C-alpha positions as CSV (number, residue, x, y, z in Angstrom):
1,M,121.0,86.7,39.0
2,I,119.9,84.8,42.1
3,R,122.1,81.8,42.5
4,G,121.2,80.3,45.9
5,L,119.2,80.7,49.2
6,E,119.9,79.3,52.6
7,L,117.4,79.5,55.5
8,L,118.0,78.9,59.2
9,N,115.0,78.9,61.6
10,F,112.9,80.8,59.1
11,K,109.2,80.1,59.6
12,A,108.6,76.4,59.0
13,H,112.2,75.8,57.8
14,S,114.7,74.8,60.5
15,H,117.4,74.6,57.8
16,A,117.1,74.7,54.1
17,A,119.6,75.3,51.2
18,L,118.4,75.9,47.7
19,R,120.4,76.3,44.4
20,F,118.9,78.2,41.5
21,G,120.0,78.2,37.8
22,E,119.2,80.2,34.7
23,G,115.7,79.8,33.3
24,V,112.7,78.5,35.2
25,N,113.3,77.2,38.8
26,F,110.3,75.3,40.0
27,I,109.7,74.8,43.7
28,H,107.2,72.0,44.1
29,G,105.5,70.8,47.4
30,P,102.1,70.4,49.1
31,N,100.3,73.2,50.8
32,G,101.9,74.1,54.0
33,S,105.4,72.9,53.0
34,G,106.9,76.4,53.1
35,K,106.9,77.4,49.4
36,T,105.7,80.9,50.1
37,S,108.2,81.2,53.0
38,I,111.0,80.8,50.4
39,M,109.6,83.8,48.4
40,E,109.3,85.8,51.6
41,A,112.9,84.9,52.6
42,V,114.2,86.4,49.2
43,S,112.2,89.6,50.0
44,V,113.6,89.8,53.5
45,A,117.1,89.2,52.3
46,L,116.8,92.0,49.7
47,F,115.0,94.7,51.8
48,G,115.1,93.6,55.5
49,S,113.1,95.8,57.9
50,Q,111.9,97.9,55.0
51,W,110.0,94.8,53.6
52,V,108.7,93.8,57.1
53,R,107.2,97.3,57.6
54,R,105.9,97.5,54.0
55,V,103.8,94.3,54.3
56,G,102.6,95.2,57.8
57,S,104.3,92.3,59.5
58,R,106.7,91.7,62.4
59,W,110.1,90.1,62.6
60,S,108.7,87.5,65.1
61,A,106.3,86.3,62.3
62,Y,109.4,85.1,60.3
63,L,111.1,83.3,63.3
64,R,110.6,79.6,63.7
65,R,108.7,79.0,66.9
66,G,110.9,78.2,70.0
67,T,114.1,79.5,68.5
68,P,116.0,82.6,69.6
69,A,117.3,83.7,66.2
70,G,116.9,83.1,62.5
71,E,119.1,83.8,59.4
72,V,118.7,84.3,55.6
73,R,121.6,84.0,53.2
74,L,121.0,85.0,49.6
75,Q,123.6,84.5,46.9
76,I,123.6,86.8,43.8
77,E,125.8,86.9,40.7
78,Y,126.1,90.5,39.6
79,A,128.4,92.0,36.9
80,G,130.8,89.0,37.2
81,S,131.0,89.3,41.0
82,Q,129.7,86.9,43.7
83,V,127.5,88.8,46.1
84,L,126.3,87.4,49.5
85,V,123.5,89.1,51.5
86,V,123.2,87.8,55.1
87,R,120.4,88.9,57.4
88,R,120.2,87.7,61.0
89,F,117.2,88.5,63.1
90,S,115.4,87.8,66.4
91,D,111.8,88.2,67.5
92,S,112.6,91.9,68.4
93,G,114.2,92.9,65.1
94,S,117.3,92.7,62.9
95,V,120.6,91.8,64.5
96,S,123.2,94.3,63.3
97,S,126.2,92.2,64.1
98,G,124.9,89.3,61.9
99,T,123.6,91.4,59.0
100,Y,126.1,92.2,56.2
101,L,126.7,92.3,52.4
102,S,129.9,90.9,50.9
103,V,131.3,91.1,47.3
104,N,133.8,88.4,46.4
105,G,134.2,87.6,50.1
106,G,134.9,91.2,51.2
107,V,132.3,92.9,53.4
108,V,131.1,96.2,52.0
109,A,128.0,96.9,54.1
110,R,126.9,96.1,57.7
111,G,123.6,96.6,59.5
112,D,120.0,96.5,58.3
113,A,119.7,99.9,56.7
114,E,123.2,100.0,55.2
115,V,122.7,96.5,53.6
116,T,119.3,97.5,52.1
117,S,120.8,100.7,50.7
118,A,123.7,98.7,49.1
119,V,121.3,96.2,47.5
120,T,119.1,99.0,46.1
121,S,122.1,100.8,44.7
122,M,123.7,97.7,43.2
123,L,120.6,96.3,41.5
124,G,119.0,99.7,40.8
125,L,115.9,98.2,42.4
126,G,113.6,99.8,44.9
127,I,111.1,98.0,47.1
128,E,108.0,99.4,45.2
129,E,109.4,98.2,41.8
130,Y,110.2,94.8,43.3
131,R,106.8,94.4,45.0
132,N,104.7,95.6,42.1
133,L,106.7,94.2,39.1
134,L,109.1,91.4,40.0
135,Y,107.4,89.6,42.8
136,V,103.9,88.3,41.8
137,R,102.3,87.0,45.0
138,Q,99.6,84.4,45.2
139,G,96.4,85.5,43.4
140,E,97.9,88.8,42.0
141,L,98.9,87.7,38.5
142,R,96.2,89.9,36.7
143,K,96.1,92.6,39.5
144,I,98.1,94.9,37.3
145,L,95.3,95.0,34.7
146,Q,92.4,95.2,37.2
147,E,93.3,98.2,39.4
148,P,93.8,101.6,37.6
149,E,95.7,103.1,40.5
150,Y,98.1,100.2,40.4
151,L,99.8,101.5,37.2
152,D,99.8,105.0,38.5
153,R,101.8,103.9,41.5
154,V,104.2,101.9,39.3
155,L,104.7,104.8,36.8
156,R,104.9,107.2,39.8
157,L,102.2,109.4,38.2
158,D,100.4,109.5,41.6
159,V,103.3,111.8,42.5
160,F,101.7,114.6,40.4
161,D,98.4,114.2,42.3
162,K,100.3,114.3,45.6
163,L,102.3,117.4,44.4
164,D,99.0,119.1,43.3
165,E,97.5,118.3,46.7
166,I,100.6,119.7,48.4
167,L,100.4,122.9,46.2
168,R,96.7,123.2,46.9
169,D,97.2,123.0,50.6
170,A,100.2,125.4,50.4
171,L,98.0,127.8,48.3
172,G,95.3,127.7,51.0
173,E,97.9,128.2,53.7
174,L,99.4,131.2,51.8
175,R,95.9,132.8,51.4
176,A,95.2,132.3,55.1
177,R,98.6,133.8,56.0
178,R,98.0,136.7,53.6
179,E,94.6,137.4,55.3
180,R,96.2,137.2,58.7
181,A,99.0,139.5,57.6
182,G,96.5,142.1,56.2
183,G,94.4,141.9,59.3
184,R,97.5,142.4,61.5
185,V,98.6,145.5,59.4
186,E,95.2,147.1,60.0
187,E,95.3,146.1,63.7
188,L,98.8,147.6,64.1
189,E,97.8,150.9,62.4
190,R,94.9,151.3,64.8
191,R,97.2,150.4,67.8
192,A,99.9,153.0,66.7
193,A,97.2,155.7,66.6
194,Q,96.0,154.8,70.0
195,L,99.5,154.7,71.5
196,R,100.3,158.2,70.1
197,E,97.1,159.6,71.8
198,R,98.0,157.9,75.1
199,I,101.6,159.2,75.0
200,K,100.3,162.8,74.5
201,A,97.9,162.5,77.4
202,L,100.6,161.1,79.7
203,A,103.0,164.0,78.8
204,E,100.4,166.5,80.0
205,R,99.8,164.7,83.3
206,L,103.6,164.3,83.9
207,A,104.3,168.1,83.5
208,E,101.6,168.9,86.1
209,A,102.9,166.3,88.6
210,E,106.5,167.5,88.2
211,R,105.4,171.1,88.9
212,R,103.7,170.0,92.2
213,L,106.8,167.9,93.2
214,A,109.1,171.0,92.8
215,E,106.8,173.0,95.2
216,M,107.0,170.2,97.9
217,Q,110.8,169.8,98.0
218,G,111.3,171.4,101.5
219,I,108.9,168.9,103.2
220,E,111.2,166.0,102.8
221,S,114.2,167.5,104.6
222,E,112.0,168.7,107.6
223,Y,110.3,165.3,107.8
224,R,113.6,163.4,107.7
225,S,115.0,165.5,110.6
226,A,112.0,164.9,112.7
227,E,112.1,161.2,111.9
228,R,115.8,160.9,112.9
229,A,115.1,162.7,116.3
230,Y,112.1,160.5,116.9
231,V,113.9,157.3,115.9
232,E,117.0,158.1,118.1
233,L,114.8,158.8,121.2
234,R,112.7,155.7,120.6
235,E,115.9,153.6,120.2
236,R,117.3,155.2,123.4
237,F,114.1,154.5,125.3
238,A,114.1,150.9,124.1
239,S,117.7,150.5,125.1
240,L,117.1,151.9,128.6
241,A,114.0,149.8,129.0
242,K,116.0,146.7,128.0
243,E,118.8,147.7,130.4
244,R,116.2,148.1,133.2
245,E,114.8,144.7,132.5
246,A,118.3,143.2,132.5
247,L,119.2,145.0,135.8
248,E,115.9,143.8,137.4
249,R,116.6,140.2,136.3
250,E,120.2,140.5,137.6
251,A,118.9,141.9,140.9
252,E,116.6,138.9,141.2
253,E,119.5,136.6,140.4
254,C,121.7,138.2,143.1
255,A,118.9,137.8,145.6
256,R,118.6,134.1,144.6
257,A,122.4,133.8,144.9
258,V,122.3,135.2,148.5
259,L,119.5,132.7,149.4
260,D,121.4,129.8,147.8
261,A,124.7,130.7,149.6
262,D,122.8,131.0,152.9
263,R,121.2,127.6,152.4
264,D,124.6,126.1,151.5
265,L,126.1,127.6,154.7
266,R,123.4,125.9,156.8
267,A,123.9,122.6,155.0
268,V,127.7,122.6,155.4
269,E,127.4,123.6,159.1
270,G,125.0,120.7,159.6
271,E,127.5,118.4,157.9
272,L,130.4,119.5,160.1
273,A,128.2,118.9,163.2
274,E,127.5,115.3,162.0
275,I,131.3,114.8,161.4
276,A,132.0,115.8,165.0
277,R,129.4,113.3,166.2
278,A,131.1,110.6,164.0
279,A,134.5,111.3,165.6
280,D,133.1,110.7,169.1
281,E,131.3,107.5,168.0
282,L,134.5,106.1,166.3
283,K,136.3,106.3,169.6
284,S,133.7,104.2,171.4
285,L,133.6,101.3,168.8
286,P,134.8,97.9,170.3
287,E,137.7,95.8,169.0
288,I,136.4,92.3,168.0
289,E,138.6,89.3,167.2
290,D,138.8,88.4,163.5
291,V,137.2,84.9,163.2
292,E,136.4,84.9,159.5
293,A,139.0,82.3,158.5
294,Q,137.9,79.9,161.3
295,Y,134.2,80.5,160.4
296,Q,134.7,79.8,156.7
297,E,136.8,76.7,157.3
298,L,134.4,75.2,159.9
299,K,131.5,76.0,157.6
300,R,133.1,74.1,154.8
301,L,134.0,71.1,157.1
302,V,130.4,70.9,158.4
303,S,129.0,71.0,154.9
304,L,131.2,68.2,153.7
305,A,130.5,66.0,156.8
306,E,126.8,66.4,156.3
307,R,127.0,65.1,152.7
308,I,128.7,61.8,153.7
309,P,126.3,58.9,152.8
310,P,125.4,56.4,155.6
311,E,126.9,53.5,153.7
312,I,130.3,55.3,153.6
313,R,130.2,55.8,157.4
314,S,129.6,52.1,158.0
315,Y,132.1,50.9,155.3
316,D,135.1,48.6,156.3
317,P,138.1,48.6,153.9
318,A,138.9,45.0,155.0
319,L,135.8,43.8,153.1
320,L,137.3,44.8,149.7
321,A,140.5,42.9,150.5
322,E,138.6,39.8,151.5
323,V,136.4,39.8,148.3
324,R,139.5,40.3,146.1
325,R,141.2,37.2,147.9
326,R,138.1,35.1,147.2
327,V,138.0,36.2,143.5
328,E,141.6,35.0,143.1
329,E,140.8,31.6,144.8
330,V,137.7,31.0,142.6
331,S,139.6,32.2,139.4
332,A,142.4,29.7,140.1
333,A,140.0,26.9,140.7
334,H,138.1,27.8,137.5
335,A,141.3,27.7,135.5
336,V,142.3,24.3,136.9
337,V,138.9,22.8,136.1
338,K,138.8,24.3,132.6
339,S,142.3,23.0,131.9
340,R,141.4,19.5,133.1
341,L,138.1,19.6,131.1
342,E,139.9,20.5,127.8
343,L,142.5,17.7,128.4
344,L,139.8,15.1,128.9
345,R,137.9,16.3,125.8
346,D,141.1,15.9,123.7
347,V,141.7,12.3,125.2
348,I,138.1,11.3,124.3
349,R,138.4,12.7,120.8
350,L,141.7,10.8,120.3
351,A,140.2,7.6,121.7
352,R,137.3,7.7,119.2
353,R,139.8,7.9,116.4
354,A,142.0,5.1,117.8
355,E,142.5,1.8,115.7
356,G,142.9,-1.5,117.4
357,G,142.0,-0.1,120.9
358,R,145.3,1.8,121.2
359,C,146.1,5.4,121.6
360,P,147.1,7.0,118.3
361,I,149.8,9.1,120.1
362,C,151.4,6.9,122.7
363,G,150.2,3.5,121.6
364,S,148.9,2.5,125.1
365,P,145.7,0.3,125.2
366,L,142.3,2.2,125.3
367,S,139.3,0.2,126.3
368,G,135.6,1.2,126.0
369,E,135.3,1.3,129.8
370,T,138.1,3.8,130.0
371,I,136.3,6.1,127.5
372,K,133.0,5.9,129.4
373,R,134.9,6.8,132.7
374,H,136.4,9.8,131.0
375,E,133.1,10.9,129.6
376,A,131.5,10.7,133.1
377,E,134.3,12.8,134.5
378,V,133.9,15.4,131.7
379,A,130.2,15.8,132.6
380,T,131.2,16.3,136.3
381,L,133.9,18.8,135.3
382,E,131.5,20.8,133.0
383,E,129.0,21.1,135.9
384,E,131.8,22.2,138.2
385,L,133.0,24.7,135.6
386,R,129.5,26.2,135.3
387,R,129.1,26.5,139.1
388,L,132.6,28.2,139.4
389,S,131.8,30.6,136.5
390,E,128.5,31.7,138.3
391,R,130.4,32.1,141.6
392,L,133.2,34.1,139.9
393,E,130.7,36.5,138.2
394,A,128.9,37.1,141.5
395,L,132.2,37.8,143.3
396,R,133.4,40.2,140.6
397,G,130.1,42.1,140.9
398,E,130.6,42.5,144.6
399,E,134.2,43.5,144.0
400,R,133.1,46.3,141.7
401,R,130.5,47.5,144.3
402,L,133.0,47.6,147.1
403,E,135.6,49.3,144.9
404,E,133.0,52.2,144.2
405,L,132.4,52.4,148.0
406,D,136.1,52.4,148.7
407,R,136.6,55.3,146.2
408,K,134.0,57.4,147.9
409,Y,135.3,56.3,151.3
410,Q,138.8,57.6,150.4
411,L,137.2,61.0,149.4
412,Y,135.4,61.5,152.7
413,R,137.7,59.5,155.0
414,E,139.2,62.6,156.7
415,Y,135.7,64.0,157.5
416,A,134.1,60.7,158.6
417,G,135.2,61.2,162.2
418,V,133.8,64.7,162.6
419,D,131.2,65.3,165.4
420,V,128.6,67.1,163.3
421,E,126.5,68.3,166.3
422,S,129.4,69.8,168.2
423,A,130.7,71.4,164.9
424,R,127.3,73.0,164.2
425,R,127.2,74.6,167.7
426,R,130.7,76.0,167.3
427,L,129.8,77.2,163.8
428,A,126.8,79.2,165.2
429,E,129.1,80.9,167.8
430,L,131.6,81.8,165.1
431,E,128.9,83.1,162.8
432,A,127.6,85.5,165.5
433,L,131.1,86.8,166.1
434,Y,131.7,87.1,162.3
435,R,128.5,89.1,161.7
436,R,129.2,91.4,164.7
437,K,132.7,92.0,163.4
438,R,131.4,92.9,159.9
439,E,128.8,95.3,161.4
440,V,131.4,97.1,163.5
441,E,133.8,97.3,160.6
442,S,131.1,98.6,158.2
443,R,130.2,101.3,160.8
444,R,133.8,102.1,161.3
445,A,134.3,102.5,157.5
446,Y,131.3,104.8,157.3
447,L,132.5,107.0,160.2
448,L,136.0,107.2,158.7
449,A,134.5,108.3,155.4
450,L,132.6,111.0,157.2
451,L,135.8,112.2,158.9
452,S,137.6,112.3,155.6
453,R,135.1,114.8,154.3
454,E,135.8,117.3,157.1
455,R,138.4,119.3,155.2
456,D,136.3,119.5,152.1
457,A,133.3,120.6,154.1
458,R,135.3,123.5,155.7
459,E,136.5,124.6,152.3
460,R,132.9,124.6,151.0
461,L,131.9,126.6,154.1
462,E,134.4,129.3,153.3
463,L,133.3,129.3,149.6
464,A,129.6,129.7,150.6
465,R,130.5,132.7,152.9
466,A,132.5,134.3,150.0
467,R,129.6,133.7,147.5
468,K,127.1,135.3,149.9
469,E,129.3,138.4,150.5
470,E,129.9,138.8,146.7
471,A,126.1,138.4,145.9
472,E,125.3,141.0,148.5
473,R,127.9,143.4,147.1
474,R,126.7,142.9,143.5
475,A,123.1,143.5,144.6
476,G,124.1,146.9,146.1
477,E,125.8,148.0,142.8
478,I,122.8,146.9,140.7
479,G,120.4,148.8,142.9
480,K,122.4,152.0,142.4
481,R,122.6,151.6,138.6
482,L,118.9,150.7,138.4
483,A,118.0,154.0,140.2
484,L,120.0,156.0,137.6
485,V,118.4,154.1,134.7
486,E,114.9,154.8,136.1
487,R,115.6,158.6,136.3
488,E,117.0,158.7,132.7
489,L,114.1,156.6,131.4
490,R,111.5,159.0,132.7
491,D,113.4,161.9,131.1
492,V,113.7,160.2,127.7
493,Q,110.0,159.1,127.8
494,E,109.0,162.8,128.2
495,R,111.1,163.9,125.3
496,L,110.0,161.0,123.1
497,G,106.3,162.1,123.5
498,E,107.2,165.6,122.2
499,A,109.2,164.1,119.2
500,E,106.5,161.7,118.3
501,A,103.9,164.5,118.2
502,R,106.0,166.6,115.9
503,F,106.8,163.5,113.7
504,A,103.1,162.6,113.4
505,A,102.3,166.3,112.4
506,L,104.8,166.2,109.5
507,K,103.9,162.6,108.3
508,A,100.7,163.5,106.4
509,G,102.6,166.2,104.3
510,Y,105.4,163.8,103.6
511,E,103.1,161.0,102.5
512,E,101.5,163.4,100.0
513,Y,105.0,164.3,98.8
514,L,105.8,160.6,98.4
515,S,102.5,160.1,96.5
516,V,103.3,162.9,94.1
517,R,106.9,161.6,93.6
518,S,105.6,158.0,92.9
519,L,103.1,159.4,90.5
520,V,105.9,161.2,88.6
521,A,108.0,158.0,88.5
522,E,105.0,155.9,87.3
523,L,104.0,158.5,84.6
524,R,107.6,158.5,83.4
525,R,107.7,154.7,83.4
526,Q,104.4,154.5,81.5
527,S,105.6,157.1,79.0
528,E,108.8,155.1,78.4
529,E,106.8,151.8,78.1
530,L,104.4,153.3,75.6
531,G,107.2,154.8,73.7
532,R,108.9,151.3,73.4
533,E,105.6,149.7,72.6
534,L,105.0,152.3,69.8
535,E,108.5,151.6,68.4
536,G,107.7,147.9,68.5
537,V,104.3,148.4,66.8
538,L,105.8,150.5,64.1
539,R,108.6,148.0,63.5
540,E,106.2,145.1,63.4
541,L,103.9,147.2,61.1
542,E,106.7,147.6,58.6
543,E,107.6,143.9,58.8
544,K,103.9,142.8,58.3
545,R,103.6,145.2,55.3
546,A,106.7,143.6,53.8
547,E,105.4,140.1,54.6
548,A,102.1,140.9,52.9
549,Q,103.9,141.9,49.8
550,R,106.0,138.7,49.8
551,L,102.9,136.6,50.3
552,D,101.2,138.3,47.3
553,R,104.2,137.3,45.2
554,S,104.2,133.7,46.6
555,L,100.4,133.3,45.9
556,A,101.0,134.3,42.3
557,A,103.9,131.9,41.9
558,A,101.9,129.0,43.5
559,R,99.0,129.6,41.1
560,D,101.4,129.6,38.2
561,L,103.1,126.4,39.5
562,R,99.8,124.5,40.0
563,S,98.7,125.4,36.5
564,A,102.0,124.2,35.0
565,L,101.7,120.9,37.0
566,A,98.2,120.3,35.7
567,E,99.6,120.6,32.1
568,L,102.7,118.5,32.9
569,K,100.9,115.4,34.2
570,P,99.2,114.4,30.8
571,L,102.5,115.0,29.0
572,A,104.4,112.8,31.4
573,R,101.7,110.1,31.2
574,Q,101.9,110.1,27.3
575,M,105.7,109.9,27.4
576,L,105.7,107.0,29.8
577,L,102.9,105.2,28.0
578,R,104.9,105.5,24.8
579,V,108.1,104.0,26.3
580,V,106.1,101.2,28.1
581,T,104.3,100.4,24.8
582,E,107.5,100.0,23.0
583,E,108.9,97.6,25.6
584,L,105.4,95.9,25.8
585,N,105.5,95.2,22.1
586,A,109.0,93.8,22.3
587,V,108.0,91.3,25.0
588,F,104.5,90.6,23.9
589,L,105.5,89.7,20.3
590,K,108.0,87.1,21.7
591,L,105.3,85.5,24.0
592,R,102.2,85.7,21.8
593,H,100.4,82.6,20.7
594,K,98.3,84.0,17.9
595,E,99.8,85.4,14.7
596,S,96.7,87.6,14.4
597,F,97.9,89.7,17.3
598,K,100.1,92.2,15.4
599,S,100.9,94.7,18.2
600,V,99.9,95.9,21.6
601,S,99.6,99.3,23.2
602,L,99.0,100.7,26.7
603,V,96.5,103.6,26.6
604,E,94.4,105.7,28.9
605,S,90.7,105.7,28.3
606,D,88.0,107.4,30.5
607,G,90.4,107.6,33.5
608,R,91.3,103.9,33.1
609,Y,94.4,102.1,31.7
610,V,93.6,99.7,28.9
611,V,95.9,97.3,27.1
612,R,94.8,97.1,23.5
613,V,95.8,94.2,21.2
614,H,95.8,95.3,17.6
615,T,94.8,92.9,14.8
616,Q,94.1,93.4,11.1
617,A,90.5,93.8,11.9
618,G,91.0,96.5,14.6
619,H,91.9,96.4,18.3
620,I,90.6,94.4,21.3
621,D,90.7,95.8,24.9
622,H,92.2,93.4,27.5
623,G,88.9,93.0,29.3
624,L,87.5,91.2,26.3
625,L,90.3,88.7,26.1
626,S,90.2,85.2,27.6
627,V,91.8,84.5,31.0
628,G,94.8,82.9,29.4
629,E,95.3,85.9,27.1
630,Q,94.9,88.3,30.0
631,N,97.6,86.4,31.9
632,L,99.9,86.8,28.9
633,L,99.2,90.5,28.8
634,A,99.8,90.8,32.6
635,L,103.1,89.0,32.4
636,S,104.2,91.0,29.4
637,L,103.2,94.3,31.0
638,R,105.1,93.6,34.2
639,V,108.3,92.8,32.2
640,A,107.8,95.8,29.9
641,L,107.3,98.1,32.9
642,A,110.4,96.6,34.6
643,R,112.5,97.1,31.5
644,A,111.2,100.6,30.9
645,L,111.7,101.7,34.5
646,L,114.8,99.6,35.5
647,G,116.5,99.1,32.1
648,R,116.6,95.3,32.6
649,V,114.7,92.5,34.4
650,P,117.2,90.5,36.6
651,F,114.7,88.0,37.9
652,M,111.0,87.4,38.6
653,L,109.2,85.5,41.4
654,F,105.8,83.8,40.9
655,D,104.0,82.4,44.0
656,E,101.3,79.9,43.0
657,P,100.4,81.7,39.7
658,T,98.0,78.9,38.7
659,E,95.9,79.1,42.0
660,H,92.1,78.8,41.3
661,L,92.6,78.2,37.5
662,D,91.3,75.3,35.5
663,E,93.5,72.8,33.7
664,E,93.6,74.7,30.4
665,H,94.4,78.0,31.9
666,R,97.1,76.4,34.1
667,R,98.7,75.0,31.0
668,R,98.7,78.4,29.3
669,V,100.3,80.0,32.4
670,V,103.0,77.3,32.3
671,E,103.7,78.0,28.7
672,L,103.8,81.8,29.3
673,V,106.4,81.4,32.2
674,R,108.4,79.0,30.0
675,E,108.5,81.6,27.1
676,L,109.1,84.4,29.6
677,A,112.5,82.8,30.4
678,S,113.6,84.0,27.0
679,V,113.6,87.6,28.3
680,V,114.1,87.1,32.0
681,P,117.4,85.4,33.1
682,V,116.0,83.7,36.3
683,I,112.4,82.8,37.1
684,I,111.4,81.2,40.4
685,V,107.9,79.8,40.5
686,T,106.1,77.8,43.2
687,S,103.1,75.5,43.0
688,H,101.6,72.5,44.9
689,L,100.7,71.0,41.5
690,G,103.3,69.5,39.2
691,E,102.4,71.3,35.9
692,F,105.7,73.3,35.8
693,E,107.9,70.2,36.2
694,E,108.4,69.5,32.5
695,A,108.8,73.2,31.6
696,A,111.4,73.9,34.4
697,D,115.1,74.0,34.1
698,V,115.6,73.3,37.8
699,V,113.1,71.4,40.0
700,I,113.3,71.8,43.8
701,R,111.0,69.5,45.8
702,L,110.0,70.3,49.4
């Protein structure tokens, strides 16, 4: 029995926990409050992805908007054990790590498919039985009475039609295969006859070609001998021609080597002549005094002397000493006046606080005249102090200016007495001597460098002479070898012409020989291929004949099976209808509201299923009953089918079963559901109206 349901982020429910008891559990709430979502949550908990696919939905449709994952936890009491089914999911599908089934706290299955399999095995309940019998969705209460194929699906009688369709298709396929096999047998028989004729014709052509090939055997050896002689002479001619080209190139290289060596000789001889002239010039170069140090020192001195500012040249160090002395004098006078002023101010302040005209410190008399005299003196001293402060500030500014001039004077003092004009004239003389000295030394270094190359030049002169002699000697040897090669080349060319003529004369006969030999090989190959093809055709012919016999037997068996299936379906229907009728009576008689209804039966009439209610006056087909009585039959039939097919009815779910019904019919449905609790342990029913509240054992408000 279903005992509880907990939802997390499932559709409109962020979190909901519901407890169910035995009898009728009524879920009451306005439209849009999530009542149908609770029924769907039970379905998802039981069958997972199988349910999502069966109703054509997606996992994302069950997830609360804006949340990454949702969860359904269904508690079931089964055979004295506490079973918990947990399914966690995201918008992309079931989450295996959060999906499991536990019994008494121990996990027995994990993952979507494994949990669904465990639920189906434990409850003996498949998704089709659940969807068609135990879960009555909104507006589908009487659907079981209105659609003939609905009962066929529930009773699985549509399987017979599907099997018959499969057998019909299989029978058609067998006929087609039999026709293809028979056609292939005829085709293979024709092909075998054709192959035998072609093999016979090839054998005759092969015998004739082999006879001709035997007659032409001597041609090959004669042709091969002529070919070898021709090839050897052609290779020798090519070798000699290549050697001649190599010797001619080598002769050209030797000639170029003689010319290069002669050119190098002339160049080295010219270089030695230049070295001799350099030796003579080196002896005539003058010796000039080295004045570089004097020139650089005087140049630095003139540069510094030229940068001395005019105010530095006219500066007298005694001026700074005089200004410093005057600063000291004015500072001393300033300090005296300031001290005298502070003293008088203290005296005046004390006098103003005096009592009885006496000094508060020494007790001497202080008159008003004395105070005025002191105040006049204070004014005089303040003016004197201001004048001295201004004078002191001016002197300190002058002192700072003279100190800066003195610092610069100390830097340039040693250069201040330099006669710049005389120094410039001497600098020009030293610069001329310095440049002449550099020119002479540069020329001397160049001449010495030339003289240092004399030994190397003489060695190169000897090497050039040796190279010229070697090139001339090698040119003589090459000329002799080239003459020998030319003579042999003419001789080989004459013999090559004769061998080529003989080879060409034998080539036509040899090509005919090759053609006949190729024809023999091709005819043998074709004969072998046709022989193998004939073997394959005969083997396939035997297989196709055997296949045709097997297909004949299969066709006969398929016809017999289809005939038996046609007879079996009515028998199966009658047996199932009899069992369902027994269960239907047991349930209906408990739920009926009229004593005149004695029994009920499920029968087939004109290709439709009809539920007949039997009275003392006869029977009434369900289509003639009132809406309330049809609801009673529909409920009874669902319970009867469940008991007949499942053996028991563990629970039933009704989603808005009173939708679109008037007040009287709603009352009748409530009574039926209440009475149904006597045969179904747990019933869960939803409605936005409150008509089930008094009939319910448990009321859950949303």
